[in-house]
C-alpha positions, -999 to 999 in steps of 0.1 A, spaced: 110 -617 424 118 -599 458 131 -564 459 155 -556 488 160 -521 500 189 -530 523 219 -509 518 201 -479 503 203 -448 524 173 -428 534 178 -398 510 181 -421 480 148 -439 490 131 -405 492 144 -396 458 132 -428 442 97 -426 456 96 -389 448 103 -396 411 76 -423 410 52 -399 427 59 -372 402 56 -396 373 22 -408 387 10 -372 390 21 -365 354 4 -396 341 -28 -385 360 -25 -350 344 -22 -365 310 -52 -387 315 -72 -358 328 -63 -338 297 -73 -367 274 -106 -369 292 -111 -332 288 -102 -333 251 -126 -361 245 -153 -343 264 -147 -311 243 -147 -331 211 -180 -347 221 -195 -313 228 -183 -300 194 -198 -330 176 -231 -326 194 -231 -289 186 -223 -295 149 -253 -318 144 -277 -303 169 -301 -292 142 -299 -324 122 -324 -352 130 -308 -386 133 -333 -400 108 -329 -372 82 -330 -385 46 -320 -354 26 -294 -328 36 -284 -296 19 -250 -288 33 -252 -252 24 -279 -247 51 -259 -262 80 -236 -233 87 -206 -256 96 -175 -265 77 -171 -299 60 -142 -310 83 -164 -304 114 -193 -322 98 -171 -352 87 -156 -355 122 -191 -353 138 -206 -381 118 -175 -404 117 -179 -437 135 -151 -438 162 -149 -453 196 -157 -420 213 -184 -408 189 -216 -401 209 -237 -390 179 -257 -406 152 -238 -414 120 -269 -404 100 -279 -440 89 -311 -428 71 -294 -402 50 -301 -408 13 -293 -375 -4 -263 -353 4 -261 -320 -16 -228 -301 -12 -233 -281 -44 -218 -246 -45 -237 -224 -69 -219 -196 -86 -247 -171 -77 -244 -178 -40 -226 -152 -19 -189 -160 -12 -195 -157 25 -224 -182 24 -203 -213 17 -168 -220 5 -159 -250 -17 -147 -279 3 -116 -285 -19 -94 -316 -17 -88 -313 21 -125 -312 28 -132 -341 5 -104 -362 21 -121 -355 55 -155 -366 41 -139 -397 26 -126 -406 61 -162 -406 74 -172 -430 46 -143 -453 54 -153 -454 90 -187 -467 79 -208 -436 83 -232 -422 57 -234 -457 42 -269 -455 28 -264 -426 4 -280 -430 -30 -274 -394 -42 -242 -373 -38 -238 -339 -54 -205 -320 -53 -207 -294 -80 -182 -266 -80 -161 -276 -50 -125 -273 -64 -121 -310 -60 -90 -323 -79 -71 -355 -84 -59 -357 -47 -95 -356 -35 -105 -382 -60 -78 -406 -47 -92 -403 -12 -127 -408 -27 -115 -440 -44 -104 -454 -11 -138 -446 4 -155 -464 -26 -132 -494 -20 -145 -496 16 -179 -504 1 -195 -476 21 -209 -460 -11 -222 -492 -28 -258 -479 -28 -250 -447 -48 -273 -442 -78 -264 -406 -86 -230 -389 -85 -223 -354 -95 -188 -339 -99 -195 -311 -124 -174 -279 -123 -144 -292 -103 -108 -297 -112 -106 -334 -119 -80 -344 -144 -69 -377 -160 -53 -390 -127 -85 -384 -108 -106 -400 -135 -83 -430 -135 -88 -433 -97 -125 -433 -101 -124 -458 -129 -102 -481 -110 -128 -486 -83 -160 -481 -104 -168 -518 -100 -177 -510 -64 -205 -488 -75 -229 -514 -89 -260 -493 -86 -248 -461 -102 -272 -448 -128 -262 -411 -132 -226 -398 -134 -219 -362 -141 -183 -351 -148 -188 -320 -169 -167 -289 -167 -135 -306 -155 -101 -313 -170 -105 -348 -183 -87 -357 -215 -80 -388 -236 -61 -406 -209 -89 -402 -183 -116 -412 -208 -95 -442 -218 -93 -453 -182 -130 -449 -178 -137 -468 -211 -115 -496 -199 -135 -500 -167 -168 -499 -187 -155 -526 -211 -146 -548 -180 -183 -546 -170 -183 -518 -144 -212 -493 -142 -235 -515 -163 -265 -497 -149 -255 -463 -161 -284 -443 -177 -271 -408 -178 -234 -400 -185 -221 -364 -186 -186 -355 -199 -194 -321 -214 -168 -293 -214 -137 -314 -209 -107 -321 -231 -116 -354 -248 -104 -359 -283 -105 -386 -310 -84 -410 -290 -106 -409 -259 -138 -411 -281 -123 -441 -299 -118 -459 -266 -153 -450 -254 -167 -463 -287 -150 -496 -283 -165 -499 -248 -199 -491 -262 -194 -517 -290 -188 -544 -263 -224 -539 -252 -215 -528 -217 -235 -496 -219 -268 -511 -230 -288 -492 -204 -276 -458 -214 -303 -432 -221 -284 -399 -222 -248 -393 -234 -234 -358 -232 -201 -350 -248 -206 -314 -258 -177 -290 -260 -148 -314 -263 -123 -319 -291 -139 -348 -309 -134 -349 -346 -141 -371 -376 -120 -400 -365 -137 -403 -331 -171 -399 -347 -164 -426 -373 -155 -450 -345 -186 -441 -325 -208 -446 -356 -193 -481 -361 -200 -489 -325 -237 -480 -326 -241 -498 -360 -236 -530 -341 -268 -524 -322 -252 -509 -291 -269 -480 -273 -304 -492 -283 -319 -474 -253 -302 -440 -260 -327 -411 -261 -305 -381 -261 -270 -375 -276 -252 -342 -272 -222 -336 -294 -224 -298 -301 -193 -276 -300 -168 -303 -311 -147 -306 -343 -169 -330 -363 -168 -324 -400 -185 -340 -430 -168 -374 -427 -179 -378 -391 -215 -365 -398 -217 -388 -428 -207 -418 -407 -234 -410 -381 -260 -403 -407 -253 -437 -422 -257 -454 -389 -290 -436 -383 -302 -446 -417 -294 -482 -410 -316 -482 -379 -290 -476 -352 -301 -458 -320 -336 -470 -324 -348 -451 -293 -332 -418 -301 -353 -386 -297 -327 -358 -299 -292 -354 -314 -274 -321 -311 -246 -316 -335 -247 -278 -336 -216 -257 -338 -193 -283 -354 -174 -282 -387 -198 -299 -411 -208 -282 -443 -243 -277 -456 -239 -309 -476 -231 -329 -444 -259 -313 -425 -284 -321 -453 -272 -357 -452 -279 -359 -415 -314 -344 -419 -322 -368 -447 -312 -398 -426 -335 -386 -398 -364 -381 -421 -359 -415 -437 -363 -430 -402 -394 -410 -396 -377 -395 -365 -392 -364 -349 -359 -350 -338 -340 -317 -339 -307 -320 -358 -281 -294 -365 -293 -258 -365 -330 -268 -369 
């Protein structure tokens, strides 16, 4: 296609070429700015990880002196990322301890956890086997982003996951449960000191019954809001045989009463939880009926590997407590039971 300039006056031609020239200069300026921004970002990434060896296997985030968003951006795999995505990292500890000075490290919260999730989704930090996130004010929104990261299969090697002392509720628990099948190697799951109730436990139990998390050995749900309905659903999942490898079950300080305990006792009477060593049920609402049901299951030979059961600070009478002790003695178990 030919372009003819015939008939155009000189001033108009100057104007046309001037506009094009200005546009070209503006485009060049934008390109230069993009290059500078990319260069600045590269320097920030290098600075953020300057003290972290590329082959590091264990990292305590508290000691890095950077914020989680900067860290996540630095390790994220993107087209312009010049740094190592820490392929050898096995253990990432982002625990915030109550005794640490407030100025030392702030909880990452939902926003920080979303940033970290984006790094996993990009393919970074894909060899983690241990992730600890205690006391970080992570709630349901953060768990939704984490679920997306799990779905990306970047966390398939995880064996230990700690979320104690956060703000996870039923919705967050449902998100984790939904994708739990993508955590085939998980052995330890800690969700104590959150806000998980019956709905969250029911979602979790449903995932267990479908065959998720079959390698779990330690399960911690202490200090939540789980009642009889949640305990009933968990018991049904236990009865299915899907938690055959469990060695420690912690449900202390919830709202479990006799109805939930009766269902649990029925579940273990079928031979489930044969590898369980430790059972923590103290500070619930279990009375004589629940204790009697558990004592009957123990007397019949259930929980054959059990070493310790804690039922302290419940609502059983001395009669119920005696029944439990007698059941333990009949089995010849050297265990501590109820106020002993």
